[in-house]
N, C-alpha and C positions, 0 to 999 in steps of 0.2 A: 290425723289421729293425735289426740291429746294424751299426755302422760301425766298421771297424778302422783304416782310413786313408782319406785323401780320394779318391785317384784311382779305386779300384774303385767307390766310392759315386757319384761324379760321372759316371763312365762308364755306370753303370747308369741313372742319371737321364736322361742324354742318349739312351741306346738306347730306354728306355721311352717317352720323348716322341716321338722321331723315328719310332718304329714305331706310334704311336697314331693313332686316327682323327682326333684334333684337329690333328695335324700335316700331314695330307694337304692339299695345295693351299694351304697358308699362304703368302701373298705376302710376309708380314713375316718369314719364316724366312730368315735369312741363308744365302746359297749355301754359305759355308764350314761352316756348322752341319750342313747336310744332307750335304755331301761328306765332312766329317771325322767325322760323327756325334759332335759335341762341342759342348756348350752353353757352354763356357768359352772361354778365350783362352790365349795363351802364358803361362808362368810370369812372375811379376813380377820375379824375381831379387833377390838379397841386397841389391844396391846401391839399388834402387828401394824395397825394403821399409824399409831403414835410412833413406832419405830421407823416407819417409812418417812414420816415427817421429820424426824430427827436426822435421818440419813440425808435427806434433801436439804435440810436447813430452813424449811418453810412449812407453813400450814397449807394443807390442800384446799382447793376450792370446794364449796359445799356439795355440789352435785357429784363430784368424783369421790369425795370422802363418804357420802351416803351410799354411793355405788358399791364401794369396797366393803361396807358393812353388810351388803346383801350377798356379794360374791367376790371372791378374790380373783378377778379377771373374767374374761368373756371370750368365747369362740364365736365371732360374728359370722356365722355360716351364711353363705350366699353372697359374700363380699370378697374383696382381694386381701383381706386381713384374716389371718388364721388365729391369732391370739393377741389380745390387748389388755392392758390395765392390771397386770398382776403386781402384787406388792414387791416381789423379788425381781420383776422384769423392767419396771418403769425406771428411767434414768434421764439425766440432763442431756439434751440433744447435742449441744456444743457444735453447731453448724457454722463455724467461722468462715468457711469458703462461701457458703450461700449468703451469709450476712454481708460479706464484702462485695459479692456480686450484685446484690439487690441495693446496697447502699451506694454503689458506684452509678447506679441508674437514676439516683435522685437528683433533682435540680431545684432551683429556687421555688418553683411552682408546685412542688410535691405537697400532697395533702397530708393531714395528721395521720390518716389511716395508712398511707403508703410508708410514712416514716416508721410507724409502729411495726408494720409487717416486716420492713427491712431489718429492724433491730430484733425481731422476734427469733430469728434463727440462732442467735448466740445465747439466748436465755431460755428457750423453750424446754418443756418437759416432754420427753418422748414416751408415748403410750404404746406404740406398736412393739409387741414382743416378737411376733413372727408375722411376715406379710410378704406380698408380692410387689416390691418397689412402691409401697404405699406407707406414708408416715401420718401418724395421728399425734398432733402436738397441742399442748396447752401453754399459753403465754402468760406468765406472771406479771409481765409488764403492761398488760392490757386488761384491767379489772373493772367490772361494772359495779353499780351501786349495791348489788346483792352479794358482792365478794366473788362473783364467778369470773374465772379466767377465760379469755377468748380462746376458742378451740379452732384448730386448722386441720383440714384434710388435704394432704399433698400427694398427688400421684405423680411421682417423678418421671415416669415413662411418658406422660401425656404431653409434656411441653408447656402445660398451662400453669399459671401461678396457683398457689394454695388457695383453697376456698375457706373463708372465715365464717365461723359460727359464734353465737353469743356465749355459749357454755358448752361443757362436756355433754350435758343432757341433749342439747340441740344437735351436737355431732352424732350422738348415738341414734337419734331419731332419723338423721340423714342416712346413716348406715342401714337402718331398717328399711327405709324407702328404697335404697339401692338393692337390697335383697329382694323386695317385692317386684321392683321393675325387672330385675334379671330373671325372675321366676314366672313372669306373666305369660303363661301359656294356658290354653283352655282347660287343661287338667288341674291347674293350680287353683283349688277351691278350699277356703277355710273360713273361719269366723271373721277374719279381717277383710277378706275379699267380699264376702256376703254383706258385711256392714257398709263397706265403701260403695258397692253397687247399689244398695238400697238408698244410700244418701244421694247418689247421682240421679237415680230415678225420681226421688222426691224433689231434688233441685230442678230437674227438667220440667216437671209439672208446675213448680213455682215460677219458673222462667216464663212459661206461657201465660201465667196469671199476672205477670209484671211485678212480682213480689221480691223485694230486697235483692236486686240484681247483683250488687257487690257481694253479698253473702253467698249467692249461688255461684258466683265466679270463684270465690274461695273454695267451695266444695269441689268444684270441677278441678281447680288447681291441685288440691290435695290428692284427689283421686288419680290425676295424671302422674303426679310424683310417685304414686304407688304402682303405676303401671296399669291402671284400669282402662280397658280399651275404649269404652264409650265416651269417657269424659273428655278426651282430647278434641273431638269434633265440636262438642258444646262450648268448651272453653275458647276455641278458635272463633266461633260465631260471636260470642259475647265480646271478646277482646277486640275483634275487628270493628264491630259497631261503636264500641266505646272509644276506640281510637279515632274513628271517622276518617281513615285514610283510604281514598279511592285507589282502585287498581292503577298501575302505572304503565300498563301495556297498550294503552290508547286504543287504536282501531283494532288491535288483535283481540280485544275483549268483545263479548257478545252482549246484545241487549238482554236485560232481565225479562223473563217471561214466566211469571207465576201463574198458577192455576186460579180459577175462581174469580170472584168479583174484583179482587185486588188487581188483577191484570188490567182492567179498564182504567183504574186510577194510575197505574204505572205508565200506561200508554199516554194518558193525558198529561201527566207530569213531565214525561220526556219531551213532549211537544212544547210545553211551556219553558222547560230548562234550555232547550236548544236554541231558543230565541232570547235567552238571558234573564227570563223572568223566574229566578230561582226561588223567590219567596212564594210565588203562586204555586210552583211545583212542590214545594215543601208542604204548603197548606193541603194540596191535593192528596199527597202521600199520608200525611198525619191524620187527616179526617177519615181515611179509608183503611188504615193499617189494622184496625180491629176486625176486618174481613179476611185478613191473611190466614191461610191454612198451611201447616207444615207438610213436608213430603215424608210422612211416616213418623216414627218415634225417634229418629236420629236427627231431628231438625227442630230448632227452637225459635229461629228469627229470620227475617227477610234479608239475610246477609248478601243475597245476590244483587241487591241494589248497589253495593259498593263496587261490584265488577262491571256494572253497566257504564259504558263509556260517557254517557251524558248525565246520568243520574248520580253516579258515584260521587262527584264533587259536591253535590247538594247535601250529602249527609255529613255534616259536621259532628264532632264528638257529642256536643249537646243534643243534636237531633237524634243521633244513634241511641243515646240513653233514653230519650223520649219514646222511640219505637219499642225499645225493650221493656219499658215500664207501662206500656199500653197492653191490656189483656187482649189476647188473640188466640185463634185456634181453640183448643180445648179449654185454655185458661179464660177465654171470653165467656164461654158457657158456664164455667164454674164460678165466675166472678173474681174479683181481686184487682190487683194493680195499685200503683202509688197515687190514687186519687184521680186517675185519668179515665175518662169515659170512653165508650166505644166510638163515639162520634169525634173523638180527638180534641176534647176541651183542653184549653191551655196550649195549643200549638203555637200561639203567638206570644208566649211568655218571654221575658227578657233572656236573651242568649239564644233563642230559637229562630228569630227573624233578624234580618240584617239591619232593620231600623235605618233605611237608606239615609245617608247623610249628603244627598245631592251629589255635587261634584267635588266637594272640599276634600275627600279622602285622597284625591289625586296629589294634593300638596304634601302629603305625608311621604317622605322620601324613602320610607321603608316599604309602605304599601305600594307605591309607584316609584321605583328607583330610578327610572330613566326619563327621557324626553317623551313626549306623546302629542298626539293630535286627534281631533274627532270632529265629526259633523253630526248634528242633531236636526232631524227633519220632523215637522209636525204632520200628523194625519196620514202617513203612509206606512206600509208594512216594512219590516226589516229586509224582506226579499226585494221590495222595490227600491229601498235605499241602496242596496248592493248594486242594482242595475243602474242607478243614477250616478253613483260615485266611483264604481269600480269598472273593471274591464275583464272580460272572460267569464268563465262559468262560476257559479256559486259552488264553493267547495264544501264537503261534508264537515260536520263539527270536528274541531280540533282544539287543543289547548294553545296557550300563548307560545310555549317553546317550539311547538311544531311549526307554527306559521312564522315565527322569528327565523328559523332555520331556512324556510323557503325564501326569505327575504335576502339571503346572501348568495353570492356567486356571480359569475359573469353575465348571465342572462336573467338573474333574479329580479323580481319586482317587489316593492314594499307591499305588505298585505294589510288589509283592514278586516276586523271582525265586526259582525253586525248583530243587532238585537234590539230589544225594547228598552226605552229610557224614560221611565216615568209615565204619567197619564197622557196618552195620545201622541207620544214621541217615539221615534226610533233613532238608532245611532249606527255610525261606522267609526271604529276606533282602531288606531294603529300606534306602534311604538318604535318601529325601525324606520328611521327618517333620513332623508337627505337634509343637508344644511338649510336653514331658513334663509330665504332671500326675499325681502319684502317687495322690492321693485319688480320681481319676476313672478310673483305669486299668481297662480291660476286657481282662485278660490273655488273649491268643489261645492261650496254651499250655494253658489250662483246656479250651477246646473242642477243641483239637488232640489232647489226651491221652486221649480216650475209648478205653478198652480197651488203653491203653499208657501211656507216660510221655513227658513233653516238658519242654524247657528253654527258657526265654524270657530274652533279654538286650535291654536298650535302653540305648544309650550316647549321652548328650548332653554334649559336652565343655565347653560353657560358655565364658565369657570374663570374667575378673576385671575387666579394664579397662572392659568394657561392662556390668558389674554383672549378668551372666548366670550363675547357679550351674550348675556341671556336675552330671551325674547318671549313676549306674550302677545299673541295675535288673536284678535276677536273681530268677527264680523257678523252682521245680521243681514239676511237676504230675503227678498220677497219676489216670487214669481220670475225668477231667472236674473235678478240684478241685485247688487249690493246696495243696501240702503244706508247703513251707518256702521261704524266700528272704529277700531284703533289698533295700532301696533306699537308696543313698547320694546325697544332694543337697546340694551345698554343704558345710556343716559338720554336717549332720544324718544320722544312720543309723537307719533303721527296720528291724526284723527281725520275722519271723513264722515260726511253726513251729519245729521242732528242726533248725537249721542245722548241718550236720556241721562238726566242728572244722576240717577242711581248707579250708572255705569261710567261716570266721569273718570277717565284714566288718571288724571292728575291727583284725584283724591285716592284712587285705589293703589297708586304706585309711587308713594313718596320716597320709597327706597330706590327709585331710579336715579337719584342724585349720586354723583361720583364721590367715593371716599377720598379724603385728602391724599393719602398715601398713593392711591392709584392715580389721582389727577396729576400729581407731580411727575410721575413716571410717564404718563400719557402725553403731557405737554412737551416733554423732552423729545418725543418722537413725532415731529410734525408731519413727516411723510406718511404717517398712518392715516388713512382716510376712512371715516366711518364712525360709528358710535364708540364711546369709551368701553373697554372690555370689562364690563361690570356684570357679575353673575346675577341672575334673577333672585330677588329677595324672596325667601320662602313665605314670610308673612304677607307680602304683597300678592304672591301667587294664591295664597289661601283666601285673602279678601276678595280678590277678583273672581275666583270660582264661586265663593259664597254669594256674591252679588248676582252672578249669572243664575245660580240656583234659585234665588228668591224671585228674580225678575221674570224668568221664563217658566218657573215651576218644573224644572227638569232634574233628572238624576241619572247617573251611570251606575250599573249594578257591580259593586265591588266584588262580591263573591264570584259572579259569572266571569268577570274579566280576569281575576287573579287565579282562581282555581277551576273555573268551568271549561266546558268545551262548547264553542260557538261556531256557527258558519262563518266563512270568510271568502273574500274575493281579492284579486289583485287590484291594488289602488290605481285609479286614474291619475292623470298628472296633477300635482300640486304646485309644481314649478314650471312656468311657461318656457318653452324651448326658444332659443334665440339663434 
C-alpha cells in the first residue's frame, strides 16, 4: 500500500480497525474514536509543533512534523502500542545502558550501520507514549538526503535487535501492516483487504502470462505483509524458482509428476539428467513448459521441479526465471510473456545453458576443490562404463556428498559417478582417492577400452609446504591395452608409447621444474627417495586439460557433477595389490 499523504492513510487505518471483528465490544475503545471513526486527535498546530522543537532543541524530521500537523498523536490500534507521537509525550530516550551494551559488541569489522545503531540508543527520540514493552524511536544521527531520521521498532520482549526503517512514515506503514496481519481472519473484510485481494488475483493471472515477474512478486510480498492468505503460496513459488535452490532432502523427495503433456517432458528430462546430460534435460523442459497446467487457482508455476531429486539441480536461478516468463496454463491461451514463445524460443540464451568448457573447469580450484580422477570411454553407455570400471550394483542417483560419505569407513570403497561426456563418450568420475602410486597403477582405462578406446586422467594436486608432490596422470588405451600416455609427478615426467605432439608433457608441464627454495631443501635430505615435493601448477593443469579437450573432443558436465544427482558404483581397483 502506498501512502501519498497522512490523512487518507490514517482515515483508512481508522476505518479498517473500527469495522474489524477486533473492535467490536472493546471497552477500551474511546467513545469519540467510534463516533468520529478516527484513531487520532486534533491537529497539533504550528505553535505547539514549534514549541516541541524548542523543547527538544532540534527541528523535527519532515514526515513526523507533517504527521503532527494532521493529528497530535495516534492510537495505533491492532498493535502493541497504545499511544504514540503526542507533542506532550515524546521525549529523548537516553538509553545509556543499551548503548553501552551494543557498543561493547562492536569489533573492527563492524559495519557503518551497526555503529549507527549502537549509538542510536543514547540520542534517539522516544515516540511511544504508552505501549506493551515496545519502543518507537527516531535517530537524529542517521539522516537521509530528504532530512528524514531513521526510525526503529524495538520489541524488548522479543530478544531481537531493533528493526530499522528509513523514516517515521515507513515505520507507520509497518505498524499498519502489523495490524492487518494480526487481524487476518475470514471475517476481516474492508476496502484494504478487497484492494489487496484484487491485486493478488491480477498478479496471479499475470504470472501465468509470464508478465513482469518481479513486479508480481512485489505484489505478493506486499499482500503477505498485510496478512492476505492467498499471497503466501504464490510468493513461495516465485521465490523458489528465482532462487533455483533444489530440495536438500535427497532420496526423501519424490519425483515430480505433473498432469498433462508436460508429464512426458518431465519424464524424458529426468532420464537425460540422471545420466549427466543436464543441458539436454533443460532443453526438454524449456521447450515444453508452455504445456504446463496449474492445479487450480492457487498454483502458478511448476515449482515441483525443484523438489524432484534428479531435476531439481537442473533448475538454476536463470532457468527458473525463464520458466516463469514463459506463458503457460491460462496465460498461454491469453498471450503474454517476456518475448518467449510457447515452443521455448531462447532456451539456449547466455546463462541458460552451461556452454560446456570441456575439461578445463576442473582446474578451477573453487569449482573442483580437491583431487580427482576419471575415465572416458567412447561409444558405450554410462551403464556399461559402470560395469567395466566398477564393482557391485549400479546405485540410484545421488549427489557428490552422499557418495563421498560412502567412501569413508573401515569397509568403504571409493565411488565413481557415471554419465555422458560429450558427443559419443561416457565417463566415470571420482573425487575420494587413495594416494597416487605410478608404479602400482592398475589403469581402469585398459579394461574399459575393450572393443573401443578410453582416456584415463588422475590429478593429485599435492602441497609443496606439506612435501606432497603433485601428479597428473594421462593414458590412452585401445581394446584393452595402454597405447600411450604420461605421468607427471613433482619434477619427474614419465612417458610411454608414441604420445601425440599436441599432448607432449614437456610442453604442457613447464611448471614441473623445482623452485630454487624447494630444491635447496630437497637436496639437503638425500635420504628422501622419489620426485621433488612440488605441487601441481594450476596453469599446467589447465593447459593439459585443455589439450585433452581439443584432441579428443570430450567434456565433463560441470553442473551435473557439482550440483546434480548421478548414478554411481563402487570403483574397481586403480592401484594394483602387491
